[in-house]
N, C-alpha and C positions, 0 to 999 in steps of 0.2 A: 459525664458518662461513667457508669460503674465499670471497674476492671473485674474480669472474671478470674477467680482463683479456683484451684482444684478442690473438689468436694469428695473426701474419701468415702462418704456413704453413698454417693451417686453410683448409678449403674455404669461401670467402666466401659461397657460395650458401646454405650451411646454418649459417653462424655466427649464433648467437642475438644477439650484440651488433650485428651488421650489421642484423638484422631490427628490433631496437629503434631503431637509428639511422634506419632507413627510416621507422619509425612516427613518430619525432620530426620528420623532415623533412616528412612528409605532414601532421602536425598543425600545424606552423608554416605550411605553405602554406594549410591550411584557416583558420587564424587570420587570415592576410593577406586571404583571400577574405571572411571575415566583416567585417573592417574596410573593405574595398573596397565591400561591399554598403551599409554605413552611409554611407560617403562619397558614394555615388552617389544617396542619397535626395534627392528634389526635393519641397520642402514648399510650393511656390508656390501650388498649388491646394488645399492641405490646411488651412492656417491661415485662420481666419475674419477675423482682423484682425492688425495689426502687432504687437500685444502677444503674441498666441498664437504668431505666427511667431518672435518673438524668444525666447520660452521654449522652443519646439521646437528652434530652432537651437542654443540653449545645451545642451539635453539631447543633441542629436546630437553636438556637439563633445565633451561629456564622455564619451559612449559611444565615440567614436573614440579618445580618450586612453586609456580603460580597455582597449581592444583592442590597444594597442601591444605589439609583440613585442620584448622586451628581450633582446638577443643574449647577455648574460652571465647571464641568469636562466633556469634550466631550466623548460621549459613543463610537464613532468611529472617527478615525483621518485620515483614508486612505481607498483606494479602489484599488483592483487589477482586471483588465480585462484580463483574460487568453485567449490565442489563442485556447486552447483546455481545456476541462473539466479536472481539476486536478485529477490525478490518485490516487488510494488507496495507492500506494507505498510511496507517500509523507507523509502519516500519520503513516507508520509503525514504531513501536518502540517509538512513541512520548510520550505516557503515558498509564497508565493502562485503563483510561476511556477517549477515544478520542472523541472530537466533530466531527460530520459529516463534510465532506468537502463541502457539499452543493448540494446534489442531482443532480450532473452533471452540475450545474450552472457554467457559465464562469465568473461571477462577484462575488467577495467576498469583504465584508466590514471588515476592520481590526480595532479592538478596544482593550480596556483594559481587556475585559472579554467576554466570550461567551454568546450570547443571542439567544434564539430560540423562534419561535412562538408556537401557541397552538398545531400544528401538529408535533412539534419537529424539524422543518426545521430551520437551522441557519439563523439568520438575521445579526449577527455580529460574526466574528471569533476571538477567542483569539489570541493576537499578538504572543503568544508562540507556537501556532500550526505550524506544518511543512509547511502547505499551506500558512502561513503568511510570511515565511522566505524571499521570493522574494521581499516583500515590502522593506526590508532593504538591500538586496544584488544584486538585479537585476540591470543590466546596459545595455547599447546599445551593448557592446561587448559580454555580456552574459545575455540576457533578461530572461532566465529561463522560457520560454514559456509565458511570460507576454507581452501583446500588449500595454497596457496603465497602468501607475501608477498615481493614482489621490490622491492628498493631499488636506485636508480641512483646512480652516482657521476659527477660532472662535473668537468671542468677547463676553466676559461675559457668555459663555456657549451657545451663539447663533451662528449657522452656518452662516457665512457671505461671504465666498469666497471658491473657489476651484481652483486647478491648475493641469493640465494634462501634463504628460510626455510620449511622444511616444517613445517606446523602440524598435520599429520594424525597424527603419532606422539606420543600423549600420554605415553608412557612415558619419552621422552627429555626432558632438562631444556632450558629456554629458554637460548639462548646469546647473548652480546652481539654486536651487529652492528658489524663493522669499519667499514663505510661510515658508519653512524650515528655512531660514535665519532669518525671522521675529520671529519665535518661539524661536530660539536659543537666540536672542537678546532681547526678551520680558522682560520688567522690572519685578522684583519680590518683593513681600512683603510677609512676613511670612516664614514658614519652607521650606526646600528644596522640590522641586516637581519632579515627575518622568520625564524621558526623552524618554518615550516609543514611542512618535511620531517622535523623531529626532535621534534615534540610527543610528550610521554610520556603514558601512560594517565591518571595523576593530573592532569596539566595539561589533557588533553582533556575530562575530566569538568567542570572549571571553565569551559572555553571554551564547551562546549555546554549549560551550565546555562540554564534557561528565563529569559525576559525578565521574568516576573512578579515575581521576587524580587530583592533585593539580595544580592550575594556579597562577602564581605570575605576577602582573601587575605593571611594572615600568611606572608611568604616570607623565608627566610634568604637571605644573599647568594648569587648565582649560581643560584638556583632557577628563574629565568625568569619572575618574577611580572609584570614590566613587559610582556614579550612575551605572556604569557598574557592580560593585560588587553587589549592591542591586538588579538590574534587573537579574543578574545571579542567585541569591537566588530565585527570583520569578519564573524563568524558571525551575530551578531544582525541585522546589516544584510542578510545573505543570507536569513535565516529570517523576518524581519519588515520587509522593505524598505518596503512601503507605509506601515506604521505609523510607522516611524522617519523616513521622508521627510517626513511631516507634522509630527512633533514634534521632530526633530533629535537629534543626538548630539554629545557634547563630551568631549574628553580634557583633563584638567587636570594639569599638571606643576608641579614646584617652582620652575623658573626657565626662562629663555629658552634657555640652553645645553642643558638637558635636552630641551626640546621640539624644538630643532634636531636633536639627536642621534637622536630617534625619528621624525622627520617623514616619512621615506621608507618606513616599514613598511607602513602602510595603502595608499598608492598602489601599492606593489609587489603587493598583494593585490587590486588593482582597485577600491579604495574611495577616492574622491577628495573626498567631501563631508563629511568629519568635521572639525569645528572643533577648534582647540587653543588653550589659554589657561593662564595662571597664575591663582592666586587673586587676585593684585593686579590682573590685567586685568579680572576679573569685577566688582571693587568700585571701579573707577576713576571714581568720582563727583567726586573732588577730585584736585588735583595733589599728589603726595607729594613733599615737599621736606625733611622733617625726620625725625628718628629719636627713638626712645624709649629710656629706660633699660630694662634687663632687667625690673626690677620693675614699671615703668609698663606695659610691653608685656604682661606676664603678667596684670595686673589688667584692662587693657582687653580682653584676650582671654578673660577669665573669663565663663562663661555668665550670671553674675549681672548683667552689664551689660545684658543683654536686658531685665530687669525695670526697671532704671534708665531705659532708653530708652523703655520702654512708658509709664512714669509721665510722663516728660518730654514725650512726644508729646501726651498727653492733659491736660497741666497747664494748657493754655489754655482748656479747656472750662469754661464757667461756667453756673450755673443762671439762667434768665430771671427778671427782676424786673419787667419791664413787659410788658403785653399786646401782641399784634400786631394792628393794625387795617388791613384791606385795603379800599380804596375801589374799587368797580366801579360806574360810572355814578352813580346817585343813592343807592346803597346803601353802607353801611359794615358790614363783617363783622369781628367782634372775637373773637380767640382769647385767653383769659385766660392769665396767667403760670403758674398752677398746671398748666394743661393742657399748656402748652409744656414745663414741667419734666418732666411724665410722659413726653412724647415723647423728650426728651433722655436721661432715665434709662433708658428702654427701649433706646435705641440703644447706650448705654454697656454695658448688661447683655448685649447680644447679642455683644459682643466681636468685632465685625467691623472690617475695616480702617478706619483713621481717615478716609481719603479717601472710601471708599464710604459711610460713615455721614454724612459732610458732604454728599455728593450726595443721600442719601436724606432728609435733614432738611427741605429746602424742600418736597419732595413730601409729606412727612407733615404739615407745616403746611398746605399747600394742601388736603390731604384733609380736615383738620379744618374748613376754610372751606367746602368743598363739602358736608359734612354739614349745616352750618347753612343753606346755600342750599337743599338739598333739604327741610329741615324747614320752610323758608319757602315751599315750593310751587314752587320753580324746578326745572329739569331740566338741570343742567350735565353736560357730557361731558368726555372726557379732554383735549380742547383747552382747555377752561376751566381744568382743574386745572393744565395746563402753564403757562397764562398767569398764574395766581395764584402758582405757584412762582417765576415770573420777576418778580413784583411787587417794586417797590423796597422796600416795608416788610418783605416776607419776606426779601429778600436782605440787608437791613441787620440783621435779627434773627439770621440765620444767621451773618453775619460777626462779630457781637458774642458770640454764644453758642458757636460752633464755628469759630474762626478758622482760616485756612489755615496750614499748617506747611511750611516748607522744611527738608528733612532736614539739609543741610549747615549752615544757620544755627542749627538746633537743637543740633547737636553742638558747634558753635563756642561757643554760649552755655554749654553744659554743662561744657565744658573750660576756660572762661574766667571764669565767675562762681561763686565759692565758695558763695555763699548758694543759688543755684539748684541747684547740684550737691548740696549738703547736704540740701535739701528733697526732691530726687528719689531720693537714695541712702540716706535715713534707714532704718535697720534692715537695709540690704543691704550697704553698704560701711562699714568702720570709718573713723574720722576720719583715721587714718594712710593708708589706701588712697585716700581722697578726695584727700588732699594729694599723693599720688604721681602721680595721673593729671591733676591740674590743670596747665595750662601755666604755666611760670614767667613768661612775658611774654604777656599776652592779646593776641590778634590783633585788628586793626581790622575786618577783613572776611574773607569766605570766600577771595577770591583771594589776599590777602596772607598768609594763615595758613600756617605751616610744618607741614602735615599729615604725620603718620606713616602707615606702612602699617596699623598697628592702628587709627588714627583713621578711615581710609577704610572699614574693615570696620564700624565703628560707624555711619558715614553710611549704609552699605548696609542695615544692620539697621533704621535709622530710616526709610529709604525704603520698605522692605517693610512696616513698620507703617502707612505711609500708603497705599501702592499695592502690590498683590500683584505679586511678581516672577514673570514667566512661567516655566513649567516645561518642561524638555526631556524627551524620551523615555528617554534613557539617558545617564548621565555616568560616565566612568572617572576616578577620583581616584587618582593615583599619588603615592608618597612621603607617604602620608597621616599617618604617625606624627608629623610635625612641625607639624600644624595645631593652632591653638588652638580651644577650644570655639566661639568666635564665628565663626571661619573655617569650621568644620564647618557651622554654621548657615547661613552664606552659600552654601556649596556645596549644602546640603540644599534650600535654596529653589529652586535650579535643577533639582532632580529631585523636587519634592514630589509630583507625580502620576506620575512615571516610576520607573525603577529605577537602581541604581548598581552599579559594580564598584569596590571600595575595595582598594587595594594598598599594602602597607607592611611594615615590619619594626620592631617595638617596640625592638629593640636598636640601631637606627640613629636613634632620636629625638635630635636635637641642638639643640632649642630649649628655653628655660626652661619652656615650657608643653607640652612633648612629651606625647603621649598615654600615660597609664599603662596603660589596658586598652582592648581593642577594644569591649567592651560599653559603656563610657562614651562612646567616640568615636561609635559608631553611634547612641546615644541622642541626642547633640547633632546628628547628621546627620538625625535624624528617621526612622531606619530601625532601630529597636531589635530587630526580629525578623529581621534579616539573618542569613544563614548564614555562619559563619566557617570557612574552610578553611586548613589549614597545609601549606605546602610546605617540606620539610626536605632533600630530595635536591638537591644542587648539581650543575649541569651545566657551569658556566662556570669556577668557581674551582677551581684545582688542589688536590689532596688535602692536601699539606703546608701550603699557604697557609691553607686554611680551618681546619685543625687548630691552627695557630699563632694565628690571629685569635680562635678560640674560647676561648683562655685568658682573654679579657676578659669572657666571658659571665657568670661568677659575680658580677662587680662591676657590670655594666651591665644585665643582664636575666636574673637567676637562674631565672626561671620558664619561660624558653623552652627548647625542645628544641635540642640542638646539631645543627648541620647536618652532613651527611655528603656526600661527593663520589663520584659515579659515574664520575669520570674514571679511566681506567686509568693515565694518566701522573701521577706525583706532582707534577710541575711543577718549574721551575727556581727554587729558593728559597735565599736567602742573607741572613744578617744580618752586617754588617761594621762593627765599631767603628773609629772614626778617632781615633787617640791625640791628635793635635794639632787643637784646634778650628779653628785658622786654615787647616787643610788640608781642611776639610769641603767647601767649595765645589768645590775641584779634584777631590776624590774623587767628588762627585756628577756633575760633568761627565764624568769618565772612565767612570762607570757608564752614563751616557746614550750615550756613544760605543759602548760595548760592546753595549748593547741595540740600537742602530741597525744593527749588523752582522747582525742577525737580521731575519726577515720579520715584518711586522705593525706595529701601532701601539704607540707608547711614551708613557706618561704619567709625567711628573715631578710628584709630588704633595708639597706642602710646606705648612707653616703659612702663613697669609696674610701674617704679618709677615716671613717669610723670602723672599717673592717678589722684592722689589727686588734683594737680594744675588744670588739665583740667576739672575735675569734678566741682571744685569750680567756674571756669570760665563759664561753661555751666549753672550752677545754677544762677550765677549772671546775666547772659544774658537772663534768663527765657526760656532756651531751654530744654525741657524734653528729657530724654534719657533713654535707656534700658541697661541692663547688658547682656553679652553673655548668651544665653540659654533662655532669655525671648523673646516671640514671637512678631515680628514686626506686625504692623497693619497700616491701612491708617491714624490713629490718632497718632501713635508712630512709626516713621521710622528711628530714629537715635539711633545707638548702640555705646556705648563707650567700646572699645575692647582692653584689654591688649595684647601686642604682643605675650605673652606666650600662649594665648588661641585662637589666630587667625587661627591656622591651621585647614584646612578643611571647614572653613566658607566662604561665598560669600556675597558680597553686590553690588548693582548696582553702587553706587559711594562710593569711599573710599577717606577719607582725612587722609593722613599719616603725623604724627607729628614727627619731628626731627629724621631722620634716624640714625644719629651718636649716639643718646641716646639708640636706640635699639641695636646697635652693642656693645656699651660699657657696656650694662647691662648684658652681658653674660660672662662666665669665660674665654673665649678665642675668638680671632678674627674670626676664621672660623665659630664657632658656632654662633657668633653675625651676621656675614654676611648671614648665612643660615636663621637665624630668620628674617632678613631684607628681604631676598628673598621671604619668606612666606608672609610677610606683603605686599610687593609690588604686589603680584599676587592674591589678594583677590577681585580685582575690576572686575566687569562685563561690565560696560559701561564707567566709567571714574575714573581717579586717579589724585588727587592734592597733591603734596608733599610740605610741608612747613618746612623750616629749618633756624635756626639762626647760628648753628655751621656749619663748612665746611662739605660737603658730603664726605662719604668714597671715597677714591681715586679710588676704583674699578669702581664706577659709572661714573667717568669722562673718563674712558678708551674707546677704540673703541668698537663698537658693533660687535659681531661675526655674520656676515650676517645681513640682514635687518629685520629679524623677519617676513618675508613675506612668504606666501605659495609658 
């Protein structure tokens, strides 16, 4: 379909592009007026007290921020011309406060946020509204009552083109959109941007899935799974704002560099109150200063450790051997040991949190005393029961029978005391596994211990066994394939009464404990009934690049479907051997210089061990470079990326140094090949591979399919 561009000779009074520009200008003016209205609000006589006033002022400030008009961000990106005025049924159940569908109008502009004029009539409809859904899903086979879908092209925030798609002729085939393709392939500098203008039908189905269930997305490289997860958060906040405002939302990423890369997506969609964290942030009960061997980390991350910890937490509970005697006034009330034992065993059998049971125990003992008081003719009330529960004799009995437990101290003892570990792990861990997780040098205390990341997860598990972890309304877990079963349990505790969106790619699992199947992972998460969706159409990775990377799939994930690319451009792809190993650094620098002559961001990805040499080579050549997590700009577009941190990141052009070094830098070949698969699929427009060592043999094998759509 041809894209319309401005014709300077055409009559400007009737030029459709001028009319669209006029609507854009009017919409921007209306948005400024909406912001001004909020800025002018006076809450002096509204708030009942200073606390309410502070909360209201904070909400007003957030609203003002959300209504900001970003000059380089299009206010609307599409238009729907309906055959009939959209009915009210399209808006049913969408959200608590739904924008109007437009007063019977058959033309709707679709944008990142709702904009209305002074009379309250909508000028731009939020992309999340039900009436916007046909923009993403309508086709000639199912036009959804849409006659024409119009897409807009922008350059630097200025509307420069539009493209119409007639959906009324079912006999003609759907054709690819040039503007859509151009937006997908547009070079990028800076953090990740939203894909709200280019969401595909299969992505939209995931984005708009209900909040009641958990969705797991198995997504090949370049399929947009991260963007889908973030846009799903934005949609759920729109559709269930009051509910999620009470319960909270959280995005969990693999590392800080990744979170920095994606942090601008939700604010660009008007959502400012979504927290971001890594799994390590969630379990930061102790200071992590140590590391584990791969084997120790694997065992500590095994789900069996949950049973070991459960036993350890309850190991201090003992059966009473002495009665409890409560003195009140001149009377002595005696609860025999056998009755106390019945109370303790009943609490153990109920399998409630250790801390909750410990709080219930004095009340249960006090109740037994009150029964005796009533049998003696007294009439005690709740205040008497509370007083008995606080009696010194009752408190002493509780401390002896059900002692307090500190989660960090408990895990410290478990990893330092071989006898204690053997007692709690009997029949669960083998003697060899117990030896692997024990610290070589026991720590003297919690603060002085060299805790590892896996140890912190154990402390979190123990803490939850004692006191329930609060649950959020919705959690997005990205790059989930790298989590251990115990890490899944830690995340699952944060959404035990809510839902989750799990994002990942089994082929990109690069930890010794990487997830073998999503069914197993979702069981550890506590969401065994979650729906698993697979995205295999790549939108970001060029055709030739994904085809080349897919040569590794038979070795790293033979059960997965090979990804295909919808990109019309095959991409700039080259594999260059370097005959002299001593010349490899210079060849890499030259490739970076060549990439910098093009538009967009450049990532130099290499094995972690190669970074010092490459850093020195770039410095000697006078090429400035960034570290992962630092924001690229027009002045600084080259990032030196260790292969261990490349996951989830994207660059327009990638220079990949020595694939064999990336593979050999991992503890086993499969993990190394998976790390290489990640590195190969970070390119959006072009990939140049330089190597002095022979390439891994899997890359020389036949391609499974052509990697074409």
